[in-house]
C-alpha positions in Angstrom: 0.0 0.0 0.0 1.2 3.5 -0.8 2.0 5.8 2.1 -0.8 8.2 2.9 1.5 10.9 4.2 1.0 14.4 2.9 3.8 16.9 2.3 4.3 19.3 5.2 6.8 21.9 6.5 9.4 19.1 7.0 9.2 17.8 3.5 12.2 18.8 1.3 11.5 18.8 -2.4 14.3 18.5 -4.9 13.0 20.4 -8.0 14.6 20.5 -11.4 13.7 23.5 -13.6 11.9 25.0 -10.6 13.2 28.5 -10.5 11.6 29.8 -13.6 8.5 29.4 -15.8 5.5 27.1 -15.0 7.5 24.9 -12.7 8.2 27.9 -10.5 4.5 28.8 -10.3 3.8 25.2 -9.2 6.5 25.4 -6.5 4.9 28.6 -5.2 1.5 26.9 -5.1 2.9 23.9 -3.2 4.6 26.3 -0.7 1.3 28.1 -0.2 -0.5 24.8 0.4 2.0 22.8 2.4 4.7 25.2 3.6 7.4 22.8 2.5 11.1 23.4 1.7 12.5 23.4 -1.8 15.9 22.9 -3.4 15.5 24.6 -6.8 18.0 23.3 -9.4 18.6 25.0 -12.8 21.4 25.7 -15.3 21.3 29.5 -15.0 24.0 31.0 -12.8 22.8 33.0 -9.8 24.9 34.6 -7.0 22.0 35.9 -4.9 21.9 39.4 -6.4 18.8 40.3 -8.5 20.7 42.2 -11.1 24.0 44.0 -11.8 24.2 47.6 -10.7 24.0 49.0 -14.2 20.6 47.3 -14.7 19.0 48.8 -11.6 15.7 50.5 -12.4 15.8 49.3 -16.0 12.7 47.5 -17.2 11.7 45.9 -20.5 13.8 44.6 -23.3 14.5 48.0 -24.9 15.8 49.6 -21.7 17.9 46.6 -20.8 19.3 46.4 -24.3 20.3 50.1 -24.1 21.8 49.6 -20.7 23.7 46.6 -21.7 25.1 48.4 -24.8 26.2 51.3 -22.6 27.8 49.0 -20.0 29.7 46.9 -22.5 30.9 49.9 -24.5 32.1 51.6 -21.3 34.1 48.4 -20.7 35.8 48.8 -24.1 33.8 46.2 -25.9 32.0 46.3 -29.2 29.0 44.1 -28.5 27.1 42.2 -31.2 23.3 41.7 -31.0 24.1 38.1 -29.8 26.3 39.6 -27.0 23.5 41.9 -26.0 20.9 39.2 -26.0 23.1 37.0 -23.8 23.6 39.8 -21.2 19.9 40.8 -21.2 18.8 37.2 -20.8 21.2 36.8 -17.9 19.7 39.8 -16.1 16.2 38.6 -16.7 17.1 35.1 -15.5 18.5 36.4 -12.3 15.5 38.6 -11.7 13.1 35.7 -12.3 15.1 33.4 -9.9 15.1 36.0 -7.2 11.4 36.7 -7.6 10.6 33.0 -7.3 12.7 32.6 -4.1 10.9 35.7 -2.6 7.5 34.3 -3.7 8.1 30.9 -2.1 9.1 32.5 1.2 6.1 34.9 1.0 3.9 31.8 0.5 5.1 30.2 3.7 7.8 27.9 2.3 11.5 28.0 2.2 13.7 27.7 -0.9 17.3 27.9 -2.1 18.6 27.9 -5.6 21.7 26.1 -6.8 23.1 26.1 -10.3 23.6 22.5 -11.7 22.8 20.6 -14.8 20.5 17.6 -14.3 22.3 15.8 -17.1 25.6 16.1 -15.2 25.3 13.6 -12.3 28.5 14.8 -10.5 27.5 18.5 -10.4 23.9 17.6 -9.4 25.0 15.4 -6.5 27.4 18.0 -5.3 24.6 20.6 -5.3 22.1 18.4 -3.5 24.7 17.5 -0.9 25.3 21.3 -0.2 21.5 21.9 -0.1 20.8 19.1 2.4 23.3 20.7 4.8 21.0 23.8 4.8 17.5 22.4 4.5 17.8 18.8 5.6 17.5 15.4 3.8 15.5 15.5 0.5 12.4 13.3 0.7 10.5 14.3 -2.5 11.5 15.0 -6.1 9.7 17.2 -8.7 11.2 16.8 -12.1 10.0 19.8 -14.2 13.0 20.5 -16.4 12.6 20.2 -20.2 13.7 21.7 -23.4 12.2 21.9 -26.9 13.8 21.6 -30.4 10.6 21.4 -32.5 11.0 20.6 -36.1 9.8 17.8 -38.5 11.6 14.5 -37.9 13.5 14.6 -41.2 15.0 18.0 -40.1 16.0 16.8 -36.6 19.7 16.1 -35.9 21.2 13.6 -33.4 22.2 16.6 -31.3 18.5 17.8 -31.2 17.4 14.4 -30.1 20.1 14.0 -27.4 19.5 17.4 -25.9 15.7 17.0 -25.6 15.6 13.4 -24.4 18.6 13.8 -22.1 17.1 16.5 -19.9 14.0 14.4 -19.2 15.4 10.8 -19.2 19.0 11.3 -17.9 17.8 14.0 -15.7 15.4 11.7 -13.9 18.0 8.9 -13.5 20.4 11.4 -12.0 17.9 12.9 -9.7 17.1 9.4 -8.4 20.8 8.8 -7.6 20.6 11.8 -5.2 17.9 10.3 -2.9 18.0 6.8 -1.5 14.9 5.0 -2.7 13.9 3.9 0.8 13.9 7.6 1.9 11.9 8.9 -1.1 8.3 9.6 -0.2 7.1 11.4 -3.3 8.1 11.5 -7.0 6.3 14.0 -9.2 7.2 14.0 -12.9 6.1 16.7 -15.3 5.3 14.9 -18.5 3.3 16.0 -21.6 0.3 15.0 -23.7 2.9 14.9 -26.5 4.1 11.7 -24.9 0.6 10.3 -24.6 -0.9 11.4 -27.9 2.2 12.4 -30.0 2.5 15.7 -31.7 3.8 16.9 -35.1 7.4 18.2 -34.9 7.9 16.8 -31.4 9.0 13.2 -31.9 12.0 13.6 -29.5 9.9 15.5 -26.9 7.2 12.8 -27.1 9.7 10.1 -26.6 11.3 11.9 -23.6 8.0 12.3 -21.9 6.8 8.8 -22.6 10.1 7.7 -20.8 8.8 9.6 -17.8 5.4 8.0 -18.0 6.9 4.5 -18.1 9.4 5.4 -15.3 6.5 6.4 -13.0 5.0 2.9 -13.3 8.4 1.3 -12.7 9.2 3.3 -9.6 5.7 2.7 -8.3 6.3 -1.0 -8.5 9.9 -0.8 -7.1 9.0 1.5 -4.2 5.4 0.9 -3.2 5.9 3.2 -0.1 6.6 6.2 -2.5 3.7 8.3 -3.9 4.4 8.5 -7.6 2.7 10.9 -10.0 3.4 11.5 -13.7 1.2 14.4 -15.0 0.8 14.5 -18.8 0.2 18.2 -19.0 -1.4 19.9 -22.0 -0.2 23.3 -23.0 -0.1 25.9 -20.3 -1.1 29.6 -20.7 2.5 30.7 -20.3 6.0 29.1 -20.2 6.8 27.4 -23.6 3.4 28.6 -25.0 4.0 32.0 -26.6 1.1 34.3 -27.3 1.3 33.4 -31.0 1.3 29.7 -30.3 -1.6 30.2 -27.9 -3.6 31.8 -30.6 -2.9 28.8 -32.9 -3.9 26.3 -30.2 -7.1 28.1 -29.4 -7.9 28.2 -33.2 -7.5 24.4 -33.3 -9.8 24.0 -30.2 -6.9 22.8 -28.1 -7.6 23.7 -24.4 -4.9 25.8 -22.8 -4.4 25.4 -19.0 -4.7 28.6 -17.0 -1.8 29.0 -14.6 -4.0 29.2 -11.5 -6.1 26.2 -12.5 -3.0 24.1 -13.3 -1.1 24.9 -10.1 -4.2 24.4 -7.9 -4.8 21.0 -9.6 -1.2 19.9 -8.9 -1.5 20.9 -5.3 -4.7 18.8 -5.0 -3.0 15.8 -6.6 0.1 16.1 -4.4 -2.0 16.5 -1.3 -4.3 13.6 -2.0 -3.7 11.2 0.9 -5.9 8.5 -0.3 -4.0 5.2 -0.6 -3.6 3.8 -4.1 -3.7 0.1 -4.8 -3.2 0.3 -8.6 0.0 1.7 -9.9 -1.8 2.6 -13.1 -3.0 5.7 -11.2 0.6 6.9 -11.3 -0.1 8.5 -14.7 -2.7 11.3 -15.1 -3.5 13.0 -18.4 -4.5 16.7 -18.1 -5.4 17.8 -21.6 -6.3 16.4 -25.0 -4.4 15.8 -28.2 -2.4 18.8 -29.5 -3.3 18.2 -33.1 -5.4 16.0 -35.2 -5.1 15.2 -39.0 -6.9 17.8 -41.1 -10.2 16.4 -42.5 -11.4 17.5 -46.0 -14.3 19.9 -45.6 -13.4 20.7 -42.0 -10.3 22.9 -42.6 -10.5 26.1 -40.6 -9.4 29.6 -41.1 -6.5 30.9 -39.0 -5.3 34.3 -37.8 -1.8 34.2 -36.5 0.1 37.2 -35.1 3.8 37.6 -35.1 6.1 40.2 -33.7 9.2 40.8 -35.9 12.5 42.1 -34.5 16.0 42.4 -35.9 17.5 40.9 -32.8 15.4 37.7 -33.3 16.4 37.3 -36.9 20.2 37.6 -37.3 20.1 36.8 -41.0 18.5 40.1 -41.7 21.8 41.9 -41.3 22.7 40.2 -44.6 19.7 41.6 -46.4 20.1 45.4 -46.1 19.0 47.9 -48.8 19.6 51.6 -48.4 20.9 51.2 -44.8 17.8 49.3 -43.5 17.2 45.6 -43.1 14.5 44.5 -45.5 12.6 41.2 -45.2 13.3 39.0 -48.2 10.2 38.4 -50.2 10.9 34.6 -50.2 10.7 34.8 -46.3 7.2 36.0 -46.7 6.5 33.0 -48.9 8.2 30.8 -46.3 6.2 32.4 -43.5 2.9 31.5 -45.3 4.0 28.0 -46.3 5.4 27.0 -42.9 2.2 28.2 -41.2 0.0 26.3 -43.6 1.9 23.1 -42.9 1.8 23.6 -39.2 -2.0 24.0 -39.0 -2.7 21.2 -41.5 -1.1 18.0 -40.2 -0.6 15.3 -42.7 -0.1 17.7 -45.7 3.1 19.1 -47.2 3.8 22.1 -49.4 3.3 21.7 -53.1 2.9 25.1 -54.8 2.3 28.8 -54.5 0.1 30.8 -56.9 -0.6 34.5 -57.4 2.1 35.8 -55.0 2.3 39.6 -54.7 4.6 41.8 -52.7 2.3 44.7 -51.9 4.3 46.6 -49.3 7.6 45.2 -48.1 8.5 45.0 -44.5 11.4 47.3 -43.6 13.1 47.2 -40.2 13.1 51.0 -39.6 10.6 53.4 -38.0 7.8 51.9 -40.2 8.0 48.5 -38.6 4.7 47.6 -37.1 4.1 46.4 -33.5 2.9 43.1 -34.9 1.9 41.4 -38.1 -1.1 39.3 -38.9 -1.1 36.2 -41.1 -4.6 35.2 -42.3 -5.1 31.7 -43.8 -8.5 31.0 -45.4 -9.1 27.7 -47.0 -10.7 27.7 -50.5 -14.1 26.0 -50.5 -13.2 23.6 -53.3 -10.2 22.1 -51.4 -10.4 18.3 -51.8 -9.0 15.3 -49.9 -5.7 15.2 -51.7 -5.0 18.9 -51.8 -5.9 21.9 -49.6 -5.5 25.5 -50.8 -5.2 28.4 -48.5 -5.5 32.1 -49.5 -2.8 33.8 -47.4 -2.5 37.4 -46.5 0.1 39.2 -44.3 -0.9 42.6 -43.0 -0.4 45.1 -40.2 -2.0 48.3 -38.9 -0.6 51.8 -39.2 -0.3 53.9 -36.1 -3.6 55.5 -37.2 -5.3 52.1 -37.1 -5.6 51.6 -40.8 -4.9 48.3 -42.4 -1.6 47.9 -44.4 -1.3 44.9 -46.7 2.2 43.4 -47.2 2.1 40.1 -49.1 -0.6 37.7 -50.4 -0.6 34.3 -52.2 -2.5 31.1 -52.6 -0.6 28.1 -51.0 -1.5 24.5 -52.0 -0.7 21.6 -49.7 -0.9 17.9 -50.7 -1.0 14.5 -49.1 0.9 12.9 -51.9 4.5 13.5 -53.1 4.2 15.5 -56.3 5.3 13.9 -59.6 8.2 15.9 -60.9 8.8 16.7 -64.6 11.1 14.3 -66.5 14.7 14.6 -65.6 16.4 17.2 -67.8 19.2 16.1 -70.1 22.5 16.8 -68.3 23.6 19.2 -71.1 20.6 21.4 -70.2 21.9 21.7 -66.7 25.6 22.0 -67.3 27.0 23.5 -70.5 30.5 22.9 -71.8 33.0 22.2 -69.0 31.1 24.1 -66.3 33.6 26.9 -66.5 32.5 30.2 -64.9 31.9 33.2 -67.2 31.4 35.3 -64.1 32.5 34.3 -60.6 29.7 34.6 -58.1 31.9 36.4 -55.6 32.4 39.2 -58.1 28.6 39.8 -58.2 28.5 40.4 -54.5 31.4 42.7 -54.4 30.8 44.9 -57.5 27.4 46.1 -56.5 25.4 43.9 -58.8 23.9 42.1 -55.7 23.6 43.6 -52.3 23.3 40.4 -50.3 25.5 39.5 -47.3 27.1 36.1 -46.5 23.9 34.3 -45.6 22.6 34.8 -49.1 25.8 34.5 -51.2 24.9 31.3 -52.8 25.7 32.0 -56.5 29.0 30.2 -57.3 29.2 31.0 -61.0 27.4 32.4 -64.0 27.9 29.7 -66.7 25.9 31.4 -69.5 24.3 34.9 -69.9 22.7 36.3 -73.1 19.6 38.2 -74.2 17.5 35.1 -73.6 18.5 34.6 -69.9 21.2 32.9 -68.0 22.4 29.7 -66.3 24.1 29.7 -63.0 25.5 27.2 -60.5 24.5 27.7 -56.9 25.3 26.3 -53.5 23.3 27.9 -50.6 25.7 28.3 -47.6 24.5 26.7 -44.3 22.8 29.0 -41.9 22.4 27.9 -38.2 18.9 27.5 -36.8 19.6 30.4 -34.5 20.6 32.7 -37.3 17.4 31.7 -39.3 15.4 33.2 -36.4 11.7 33.3 -36.9 12.0 31.9 -40.5 13.5 28.5 -39.8 13.4 26.1 -42.8 10.8 23.4 -43.0 9.8 22.0 -46.4 10.4 25.3 -48.0 13.9 26.7 -47.8 13.5 30.5 -48.1 17.2 31.1 -48.1 18.0 28.8 -51.0 15.1 30.1 -53.1 16.3 33.7 -52.6 19.6 32.7 -54.1 18.0 31.0 -57.0 15.9 34.1 -57.8 18.9 36.4 -57.7 19.5 35.5 -61.3 16.8 38.0 -62.3 18.8 40.8 -60.6 22.0 39.7 -62.2 20.5 39.7 -65.7 18.7 43.0 -65.2 21.9 44.8 -64.0 23.9 43.4 -67.0 21.3 44.0 -69.7 19.2 46.9 -68.5 21.7 48.5 -66.1 19.3 48.8 -63.2 18.7 47.0 -59.9 15.4 45.3 -59.2 13.0 44.4 -56.4 10.4 41.6 -56.5 6.8 42.4 -57.4 5.0 39.1 -58.0 5.3 35.4 -58.9 2.6 33.8 -61.1 3.3 30.3 -59.8 6.0 28.2 -58.1 6.0 24.4 -57.7 8.2 22.4 -55.3 9.2 18.9 -56.3 12.2 18.2 -54.1 13.5 19.9 -51.0 16.5 22.1 -51.5 19.0 21.6 -48.7 21.8 23.8 -47.4 25.1 23.0 -49.1 23.3 21.3 -52.0 24.6 22.2 -55.5 21.9 23.3 -57.9 21.8 24.6 -61.5 19.4 27.5 -62.1 18.1 28.4 -65.6 16.4 31.8 -65.9 14.6 32.4 -69.2 13.4 35.9 -70.0 9.7 36.2 -70.8 9.6 40.0 -71.3 11.5 43.1 -70.2 11.4 46.9 -70.3 13.4 49.6 -68.6 10.8 49.3 -65.8 10.4 45.6 -65.2 11.6 42.1 -66.0 9.5 38.9 -66.1 11.2 35.5 -66.2 10.7 31.8 -65.7 13.1 29.9 -63.4 13.9 26.2 -63.3 16.1 24.6 -60.6 17.7 21.2 -61.0 20.1 19.2 -58.9 23.5 17.8 -60.1 21.7 14.8 -61.7 19.4 17.1 -63.7 16.3 16.3 -61.5 13.9 19.2 -61.3 13.6 20.6 -57.8 11.5 23.7 -58.4 9.8 25.6 -61.2 8.9 29.3 -61.0 6.8 30.9 -63.7 6.1 34.6 -64.2 8.6 36.0 -61.6 8.5 39.8 -62.0 10.8 42.4 -60.6 10.5 46.2 -60.9 13.6 48.0 -62.1 14.9 51.4 -61.1 18.2 53.2 -61.5 17.9 54.5 -57.9 18.2 50.9 -56.7 21.8 50.9 -57.9 22.6 53.5 -55.2 20.5 51.8 -52.5 22.1 48.4 -53.2 25.5 49.9 -52.5 24.2 50.9 -49.0 24.1 47.3 -47.8 25.2 47.9 -44.2 22.9 48.9 -41.4 23.1 52.7 -40.8 21.9 52.2 -37.2 22.0 49.5 -34.5 18.7 47.7 -33.8 18.5 49.6 -30.5 17.9 52.9 -32.4 14.5 51.5 -33.4 13.6 50.3 -29.9 15.5 47.0 -30.2 13.5 46.0 -33.2 
């Protein structure tokens, strides 16, 4: 029979991930209910001070960014945006840890925080030994630590898998080494409905949480005196659920757990002193499935908001025109495509039609507070394909709508049938010798793009009919991709493959160009970073004001990866000057850290 003892003031909880986020809120609720003691373990350093002296009285990201900039420059440093983010996150982390400790004490409990990594058994055991000297022997464990690396399984790396699973699985194993099983009175594991139901993009996270579920049953059998509880939480209204994600979940009729409701429920479960005879009760599911396969005829409209910042998107420093960062038009396409795939499980991207760049997004004082992506399914969408009409818009400071990009995005259940493989001589002419080196195009003002977009290796042919070029998109880290991380559609590679229009226009018309519209684009094979492609651009029509062309992308075997029809750019002599100004004229802080 399971012990019927309830936690009390003498109970010492060892809590992983307990100083910040949802787990911290749960600890505060347990302190309020039971007055217990808590050893909070996390990876963030904390010396007991809320914040460094320079950050005193500074609030909000913008003020902290400015303060960090001034502090580092006074120390003789030239900080990058990444440096500033790291410093600001450190301040915010220390403040949150300090606030949690104060809240626990204010709720009637006692808490200390020690920095240790739950995946490092030696550092964890050393921290627990130190904590027990101050609070007494640990008798309960709450394992709340977790990390995410959400992406489709084909995009996951072994490092992604190891990082996500290790925190949950290795973390639990290491926590159990810190407390003798015969002394352990309670084990509470924060699992997820992703482990119970599964979830798109969370294969590793689902596995990690199902390990916790199974471990709860195992410990329950091995230590019947210990109260064991694995809670398969649905998404909370906070923590890992951002406002944008919350809006998506609500649109999909996925219940979001309010913080006060979830913390109260946990306290009820922990305080339940009724003995249990069936270890199956060790696992409790709080929430439903995160997603369900889209059903034909039942596809919903979606409204998804996103806040865009320069700091969150490092690649934008390589896409600067006239001294200001400009969002690449293909990132708008990727934004639409990625969202369509995310809200329509079981379907993948096939094609885009009727794309228009109405008002580009520039990261200057015209940047809006937020942007709205609206996805409305066309009524004639069938079982094999679903078509969304997509629109990205914002509001002016006067409250008027401002439209930026629109297109129709088609998703499919089946892998598209590509055109016949092109004869190799269509892809590679002669001996594949460069007529123009790609590096020259990026240095002589023909192209304004920075390193993230410098994927043209060579122009192999260029004449009045068009051109042929060899490309290899450089790898971009997931961190640098920011809010436009690659899924099925690789925005960064497609940008490079459409740069041929700018090259041709500059050589034959003399002007730079900016994108206006694309009649259609079809994807047959994913284009990966580092992959060699050959791009044929055929001129459809041109004038001193515009250029319209078709683009075909093939791999080294001549297999068609993508076809673009009716790509149009507007031409202007003024763009030649703006293209030359391809460095930011002001740091992001000048625009409120945008």
